GUVEX-991174 format. One record per atom (N, C-alpha, C): residue number from 1; residue in three letters; atom name; y, z, x. Coordinates in pm, 1 decimal. Layout:
<nodes>
num	residu	atome	y	z	x
NUM	ALA	CA	Y	Z	X
...
</nodes>
This chain:
<nodes>
num	residu	atome	y	z	x
1	MET	N	-3799.1	-356.0	-5410.8
1	MET	CA	-3906.7	-399.0	-5323.6
1	MET	C	-3860.4	-409.5	-5177.1
2	ILE	N	-3741.8	-466.0	-5157.5
2	ILE	CA	-3688.1	-477.4	-5022.3
2	ILE	C	-3661.8	-339.6	-4963.3
3	ASP	N	-3610.4	-247.4	-5047.5
3	ASP	CA	-3584.6	-111.6	-4999.3
3	ASP	C	-3713.3	-43.4	-4954.8
4	LEU	N	-3821.0	-66.2	-5027.8
4	LEU	CA	-3949.6	-6.6	-4990.9
4	LEU	C	-3996.8	-60.1	-4856.6
5	LEU	N	-3988.0	-192.2	-4838.0
5	LEU	CA	-4029.4	-251.2	-4710.8
5	LEU	C	-3941.0	-203.3	-4596.0
6	GLN	N	-3811.5	-192.4	-4622.6
6	GLN	CA	-3719.4	-143.6	-4520.4
6	GLN	C	-3753.6	0.0	-4481.9
7	ASN	N	-3778.6	83.1	-4580.1
7	ASN	CA	-3813.1	223.3	-4553.0
7	ASN	C	-3945.8	234.8	-4478.0
8	LEU	N	-4043.4	151.0	-4513.4
8	LEU	CA	-4171.8	153.8	-4443.1
8	LEU	C	-4155.5	108.7	-4298.1
9	LEU	N	-4076.7	6.2	-4275.7
9	LEU	CA	-4053.6	-41.6	-4139.7
9	LEU	C	-3979.9	63.0	-4056.4
10	VAL	N	-3877.0	123.0	-4115.0
10	VAL	CA	-3800.9	226.5	-4044.5
10	VAL	C	-3890.4	346.8	-4014.6
11	GLY	N	-3969.3	388.4	-4111.3
11	GLY	CA	-4059.5	501.3	-4090.6
11	GLY	C	-4163.7	473.3	-3983.1
12	THR	N	-4216.4	351.3	-3984.2
12	THR	CA	-4314.9	313.5	-3883.0
12	THR	C	-4253.5	312.1	-3743.2
13	LEU	N	-4134.7	253.6	-3731.4
13	LEU	CA	-4067.5	251.0	-3601.6
13	LEU	C	-4035.2	391.4	-3551.9
14	LEU	N	-3991.3	478.0	-3642.7
14	LEU	CA	-3961.4	615.9	-3602.8
14	LEU	C	-4086.7	690.9	-3558.3
15	MET	N	-4197.6	668.7	-3627.9
15	MET	CA	-4322.0	736.3	-3590.0
15	MET	C	-4373.2	686.4	-3454.6
16	ILE	N	-4366.4	555.7	-3432.3
16	ILE	CA	-4409.6	501.6	-3303.3
16	ILE	C	-4315.8	549.9	-3192.2
17	GLY	N	-4185.4	549.2	-3219.2
17	GLY	CA	-4089.6	599.6	-3121.2
17	GLY	C	-4111.8	747.0	-3089.8
18	ALA	N	-4140.5	825.1	-3193.2
18	ALA	CA	-4168.4	967.2	-3171.6
18	ALA	C	-4296.4	986.6	-3090.7
19	ALA	N	-4395.8	901.3	-3114.4
19	ALA	CA	-4521.1	910.9	-3037.8
19	ALA	C	-4496.4	880.2	-2890.3
20	PHE	N	-4417.0	776.0	-2862.0
20	PHE	CA	-4386.0	745.4	-2722.1
20	PHE	C	-4304.7	857.5	-2657.9
21	THR	N	-4213.3	915.8	-2732.0
21	THR	CA	-4135.3	1026.3	-2678.6
21	THR	C	-4224.6	1148.0	-2652.5
22	LEU	N	-4322.1	1171.3	-2740.0
22	LEU	CA	-4418.1	1279.3	-2718.4
22	LEU	C	-4501.4	1254.3	-2593.3
23	VAL	N	-4544.9	1130.2	-2573.8
23	VAL	CA	-4620.7	1095.9	-2453.1
23	VAL	C	-4535.3	1119.4	-2328.4
24	ALA	N	-4407.3	1083.1	-2334.9
24	ALA	CA	-4317.3	1106.6	-2222.0
24	ALA	C	-4303.8	1256.1	-2194.3
25	THR	N	-4293.6	1335.1	-2297.7
25	THR	CA	-4281.1	1480.2	-2281.3
25	THR	C	-4407.7	1540.2	-2221.5
26	ILE	N	-4522.1	1497.4	-2270.6
26	ILE	CA	-4648.8	1546.0	-2214.9
26	ILE	C	-4661.0	1503.5	-2068.6
27	GLY	N	-4616.8	1380.7	-2038.6
27	GLY	CA	-4618.9	1335.0	-1899.7
27	GLY	C	-4531.8	1420.2	-1810.1
28	LEU	N	-4415.4	1459.4	-1859.0
28	LEU	CA	-4327.7	1545.7	-1779.6
28	LEU	C	-4391.9	1680.8	-1752.2
29	LEU	N	-4469.0	1729.4	-1846.5
29	LEU	CA	-4530.7	1860.8	-1830.2
29	LEU	C	-4659.8	1856.7	-1749.2
30	ARG	N	-4735.6	1748.3	-1758.7
30	ARG	CA	-4870.1	1746.9	-1703.3
30	ARG	C	-4887.5	1670.0	-1572.5
31	LEU	N	-4800.2	1576.2	-1543.7
31	LEU	CA	-4820.8	1494.1	-1424.9
31	LEU	C	-4787.9	1571.4	-1297.0
32	PRO	N	-4851.1	1535.1	-1185.5
32	PRO	CA	-4849.9	1622.5	-1068.0
32	PRO	C	-4725.7	1618.2	-979.5
33	ASP	N	-4654.8	1506.1	-971.0
33	ASP	CA	-4542.0	1502.3	-878.2
33	ASP	C	-4420.0	1438.8	-943.4
34	VAL	N	-4309.0	1441.9	-871.3
34	VAL	CA	-4181.5	1397.8	-925.8
34	VAL	C	-4183.4	1248.9	-959.2
35	TYR	N	-4259.1	1170.3	-886.7
35	TYR	CA	-4259.2	1025.3	-906.6
35	TYR	C	-4334.3	985.9	-1033.3
36	THR	N	-4449.0	1046.5	-1056.9
36	THR	CA	-4522.3	1015.4	-1179.4
36	THR	C	-4451.3	1072.6	-1301.3
37	ARG	N	-4387.8	1186.2	-1286.7
37	ARG	CA	-4309.2	1241.5	-1397.0
37	ARG	C	-4190.7	1151.5	-1430.0
38	MET	N	-4127.1	1101.2	-1326.4
38	MET	CA	-4013.8	1011.3	-1346.7
38	MET	C	-4059.2	882.2	-1414.2
39	HIS	N	-4176.0	834.8	-1378.0
39	HIS	CA	-4230.7	714.9	-1439.8
39	HIS	C	-4252.9	737.0	-1589.1
40	ALA	N	-4311.1	850.6	-1623.8
40	ALA	CA	-4335.2	880.6	-1765.0
40	ALA	C	-4205.1	891.5	-1842.4
41	ALA	N	-4107.9	957.9	-1783.7
41	ALA	CA	-3981.0	976.8	-1853.4
41	ALA	C	-3905.7	845.4	-1869.7
42	SER	N	-3907.8	762.6	-1767.7
42	SER	CA	-3827.9	639.7	-1775.5
42	SER	C	-3894.6	533.7	-1861.2
43	LYS	N	-4024.3	521.7	-1857.4
43	LYS	CA	-4091.1	415.7	-1933.2
43	LYS	C	-4112.2	456.4	-2078.7
44	ALA	N	-4188.6	562.2	-2100.8
44	ALA	CA	-4221.3	600.8	-2237.7
44	ALA	C	-4100.5	657.8	-2310.9
45	GLY	N	-4017.6	732.6	-2241.1
45	GLY	CA	-3897.6	787.7	-2304.7
45	GLY	C	-3799.0	680.4	-2346.5
46	THR	N	-3782.7	579.1	-2262.7
46	THR	CA	-3692.7	469.2	-2295.6
46	THR	C	-3743.7	391.0	-2415.5
47	LEU	N	-3873.1	364.3	-2418.4
47	LEU	CA	-3929.1	291.5	-2531.4
47	LEU	C	-3918.4	373.0	-2659.6
48	GLY	N	-3944.1	502.6	-2651.9
48	GLY	CA	-3933.4	587.4	-2770.8
48	GLY	C	-3791.9	593.6	-2824.7
49	ALA	N	-3695.4	612.9	-2738.1
49	ALA	CA	-3555.3	616.6	-2781.7
49	ALA	C	-3509.6	480.4	-2832.0
50	GLY	N	-3556.5	374.1	-2766.1
50	GLY	CA	-3520.1	239.5	-2809.7
50	GLY	C	-3573.1	208.3	-2948.6
51	LEU	N	-3695.9	247.9	-2976.7
51	LEU	CA	-3751.3	225.0	-3110.1
51	LEU	C	-3677.5	305.7	-3216.5
52	ALA	N	-3638.1	426.8	-3184.0
52	ALA	CA	-3560.9	506.6	-3279.3
52	ALA	C	-3424.8	442.4	-3307.1
53	LEU	N	-3363.1	386.4	-3205.4
53	LEU	CA	-3234.3	318.7	-3224.4
53	LEU	C	-3249.4	189.2	-3304.3
54	VAL	N	-3359.3	117.3	-3283.0
54	VAL	CA	-3384.3	-3.1	-3363.7
54	VAL	C	-3406.9	35.8	-3509.5
55	ALA	N	-3477.0	145.6	-3532.5
55	ALA	CA	-3496.2	194.4	-3669.5
55	ALA	C	-3361.9	228.9	-3733.5
56	LEU	N	-3273.8	290.5	-3656.6
56	LEU	CA	-3140.0	319.8	-3707.2
56	LEU	C	-3066.1	191.6	-3742.4
57	ALA	N	-3076.3	90.5	-3657.7
57	ALA	CA	-3008.2	-36.2	-3683.4
57	ALA	C	-3060.4	-102.5	-3809.6
58	ILE	N	-3189.8	-91.7	-3836.1
58	ILE	CA	-3246.7	-150.3	-3956.8
58	ILE	C	-3203.6	-71.4	-4080.1
59	PHE	N	-3196.6	59.4	-4067.0
59	PHE	CA	-3165.8	144.5	-4181.8
59	PHE	C	-3017.1	146.1	-4217.0
60	ALA	N	-2932.2	131.2	-4118.5
60	ALA	CA	-2787.9	143.8	-4140.6
60	ALA	C	-2734.9	27.3	-4223.0
61	GLU	N	-2640.2	58.5	-4307.0
61	GLU	CA	-2577.0	-45.4	-4388.6
61	GLU	C	-2442.0	-85.9	-4331.0
62	ASP	N	-2394.9	-13.3	-4233.6
62	ASP	CA	-2265.7	-38.6	-4171.6
62	ASP	C	-2285.1	-126.3	-4048.1
63	HIS	N	-2211.5	-234.8	-4038.0
63	HIS	CA	-2226.9	-326.2	-3925.5
63	HIS	C	-2184.5	-262.2	-3793.2
64	ALA	N	-2090.6	-172.0	-3797.3
64	ALA	CA	-2047.4	-103.6	-3675.7
64	ALA	C	-2160.9	-16.3	-3620.4
65	THR	N	-2233.4	50.0	-3708.3
65	THR	CA	-2345.7	133.7	-3664.8
65	THR	C	-2457.9	48.5	-3608.1
66	VAL	N	-2485.1	-64.1	-3672.0
66	VAL	CA	-2589.2	-155.0	-3624.1
66	VAL	C	-2552.8	-206.9	-3485.0
67	THR	N	-2427.7	-246.5	-3468.0
67	THR	CA	-2382.6	-298.9	-3339.6
67	THR	C	-2392.4	-192.7	-3230.9
68	ARG	N	-2351.3	-71.1	-3262.2
68	ARG	CA	-2359.4	37.0	-3163.5
68	ARG	C	-2503.3	70.3	-3128.4
69	ALA	N	-2591.0	71.5	-3227.8
69	ALA	CA	-2732.0	103.2	-3202.1
69	ALA	C	-2796.4	-3.0	-3114.3
70	LEU	N	-2770.6	-128.6	-3144.0
70	LEU	CA	-2829.2	-235.8	-3063.7
70	LEU	C	-2768.0	-240.1	-2923.1
71	ALA	N	-2639.4	-210.7	-2911.9
71	ALA	CA	-2576.6	-202.5	-2779.9
71	ALA	C	-2636.3	-86.8	-2699.5
72	ALA	N	-2665.3	23.6	-2765.8
72	ALA	CA	-2727.6	137.6	-2697.6
72	ALA	C	-2867.6	102.0	-2649.2
73	VAL	N	-2942.3	24.5	-2727.8
73	VAL	CA	-3076.2	-18.8	-2685.1
73	VAL	C	-3065.1	-104.7	-2559.1
74	VAL	N	-2973.9	-199.9	-2560.1
74	VAL	CA	-2956.0	-286.9	-2443.3
74	VAL	C	-2912.9	-205.1	-2321.8
75	PHE	N	-2817.6	-116.1	-2340.1
75	PHE	CA	-2771.2	-32.0	-2230.1
75	PHE	C	-2883.4	55.1	-2175.6
76	LEU	N	-2963.5	111.8	-2265.6
76	LEU	CA	-3075.2	197.5	-2225.3
76	LEU	C	-3179.3	117.9	-2148.1
77	MET	N	-3210.7	-1.0	-2194.7
77	MET	CA	-3311.2	-83.5	-2126.5
77	MET	C	-3262.4	-131.9	-1989.6
78	LEU	N	-3132.5	-148.9	-1975.4
78	LEU	CA	-3079.1	-193.7	-1847.5
78	LEU	C	-3063.3	-80.0	-1747.1
79	THR	N	-3026.0	37.5	-1792.4
79	THR	CA	-2991.8	144.9	-1699.4
79	THR	C	-3106.9	239.4	-1667.1
80	ALA	N	-3198.2	263.2	-1758.0
80	ALA	CA	-3304.2	361.0	-1733.8
80	ALA	C	-3396.2	322.2	-1617.7
81	PRO	N	-3445.4	198.2	-1609.0
81	PRO	CA	-3530.8	164.9	-1494.3
81	PRO	C	-3456.8	169.9	-1360.8
82	ILE	N	-3331.9	128.7	-1360.6
82	ILE	CA	-3254.7	130.4	-1236.5
82	ILE	C	-3229.5	273.4	-1191.2
83	SER	N	-3191.8	358.9	-1283.7
83	SER	CA	-3166.1	498.0	-1245.7
83	SER	C	-3293.7	567.9	-1201.8
84	ALA	N	-3406.4	539.2	-1266.0
84	ALA	CA	-3532.9	599.5	-1222.6
84	ALA	C	-3570.8	552.9	-1082.5
85	HIS	N	-3548.5	425.5	-1054.6
85	HIS	CA	-3577.7	373.3	-920.8
85	HIS	C	-3490.5	442.4	-815.9
86	LEU	N	-3361.5	454.0	-843.7
86	LEU	CA	-3271.2	516.6	-747.1
86	LEU	C	-3301.0	665.0	-729.2
87	LEU	N	-3336.8	733.5	-837.1
87	LEU	CA	-3374.4	874.5	-825.3
87	LEU	C	-3502.1	891.5	-744.6
88	ALA	N	-3598.2	802.4	-764.6
88	ALA	CA	-3722.5	811.2	-687.9
88	ALA	C	-3696.7	784.6	-540.0
89	LYS	N	-3614.0	688.0	-510.7
89	LYS	CA	-3582.1	658.1	-370.9
89	LYS	C	-3507.8	774.5	-306.1
90	ALA	N	-3413.8	834.4	-378.0
90	ALA	CA	-3341.4	949.8	-325.7
90	ALA	C	-3434.0	1070.0	-308.2
91	SER	N	-3528.8	1087.8	-398.7
91	SER	CA	-3625.3	1197.2	-386.6
91	SER	C	-3711.9	1179.1	-263.0
92	TYR	N	-3751.9	1056.7	-238.2
92	TYR	CA	-3834.3	1029.8	-120.4
92	TYR	C	-3755.3	1055.3	7.7
93	GLU	N	-3631.5	1010.3	8.5
93	GLU	CA	-3547.1	1032.1	126.8
93	GLU	C	-3516.7	1180.3	147.7
94	ALA	N	-3513.0	1258.0	38.9
94	ALA	CA	-3485.5	1401.5	49.4
94	ALA	C	-3607.7	1480.3	95.1
95	GLY	N	-3724.8	1415.1	95.6
95	GLY	CA	-3842.4	1483.3	147.7
95	GLY	C	-3949.1	1516.8	46.0
96	TYR	N	-3932.3	1478.8	-78.8
96	TYR	CA	-4036.9	1502.1	-177.6
96	TYR	C	-4148.7	1402.3	-153.0
97	ARG	N	-4262.8	1450.7	-116.7
97	ARG	CA	-4374.9	1363.1	-85.2
97	ARG	C	-4462.5	1341.6	-207.9
98	LEU	N	-4547.2	1241.3	-195.4
98	LEU	CA	-4638.1	1207.8	-303.6
98	LEU	C	-4743.4	1315.5	-321.8
99	TRP	N	-4803.5	1314.9	-437.1
99	TRP	CA	-4915.0	1402.8	-469.3
99	TRP	C	-5029.9	1372.2	-373.8
100	ASP	N	-5108.5	1472.6	-339.9
100	ASP	CA	-5219.0	1454.8	-245.2
100	ASP	C	-5322.8	1353.3	-293.3
101	GLY	N	-5334.4	1336.9	-423.5
101	GLY	CA	-5431.4	1242.9	-478.6
101	GLY	C	-5380.3	1100.3	-487.4
102	SER	N	-5261.5	1074.7	-438.6
102	SER	CA	-5207.0	938.7	-441.6
102	SER	C	-5286.3	849.1	-347.3
103	VAL	N	-5302.1	723.5	-387.6
103	VAL	CA	-5384.9	631.0	-311.3
103	VAL	C	-5309.5	569.1	-194.3
104	HIS	N	-5184.0	529.5	-217.3
104	HIS	CA	-5110.8	456.6	-112.9
104	HIS	C	-4962.9	490.9	-121.1
105	ASP	N	-4900.7	503.2	-6.5
105	ASP	CA	-4758.1	531.8	2.6
105	ASP	C	-4687.1	409.1	59.4
106	ASP	N	-4631.1	326.7	-27.0
106	ASP	CA	-4561.6	205.9	17.1
106	ASP	C	-4436.0	237.6	96.9
107	MET	N	-4371.3	345.9	65.4
107	MET	CA	-4247.8	380.4	135.9
107	MET	C	-4275.4	422.3	280.7
108	ALA	N	-4391.3	478.9	307.4
108	ALA	CA	-4425.1	516.2	445.1
108	ALA	C	-4436.8	391.2	530.6
109	ASP	N	-4492.6	284.6	475.0
109	ASP	CA	-4500.5	157.4	547.1
109	ASP	C	-4361.7	101.4	571.4
110	ALA	N	-4270.6	116.4	475.0
110	ALA	CA	-4134.1	67.5	490.6
110	ALA	C	-4060.1	149.2	596.9
111	ASP	N	-4088.2	279.5	604.4
111	ASP	CA	-4024.2	363.8	706.1
111	ASP	C	-4066.0	323.4	847.6
112	LYS	N	-4192.7	282.7	864.0
112	LYS	CA	-4241.2	241.9	995.1
112	LYS	C	-4179.8	110.1	1040.1
113	ALA	N	-4155.0	21.6	942.8
113	ALA	CA	-4100.2	-110.0	975.0
113	ALA	C	-3949.9	-106.0	999.3
114	LYS	N	-3883.8	1.5	955.0
114	LYS	CA	-3739.5	13.1	968.1
114	LYS	C	-3702.3	42.3	1113.2
115	PRO	N	-3606.7	-30.8	1169.3
115	PRO	CA	-3565.8	-1.7	1307.7
115	PRO	C	-3497.8	134.3	1317.3
116	SER	N	-3519.0	201.3	1427.8
116	SER	CA	-3457.1	333.0	1445.7
116	SER	C	-3309.4	316.9	1482.1
117	ASP	N	-3232.0	415.3	1440.7
117	ASP	CA	-3087.1	410.1	1464.7
117	ASP	C	-3051.7	454.7	1602.6
</nodes>
């Protein structure tokens, strides 16, 4: 009975994780500019990979595998948003502008407030 519940939980987590990863992939293909694509990849992709790693931790019988999977989830949750933020900031500084349909450019306001060198 416990094995059945464990398998159902692992299967459910894997399916939800795969769905989030699919949404991230569709976002990468369909969204209009680098910033919205980066948002899709960092948010939905991180959640999808994190759920797959949690499913692995539940399914694994080895404590070393469980520890590594949970450490990978923590590392992924800590590093993915920071790296996406830094990549977006570097993209903006390199000259990649927002999509024409964007409502507001917060970085343009920050550029105006910045003292000139």
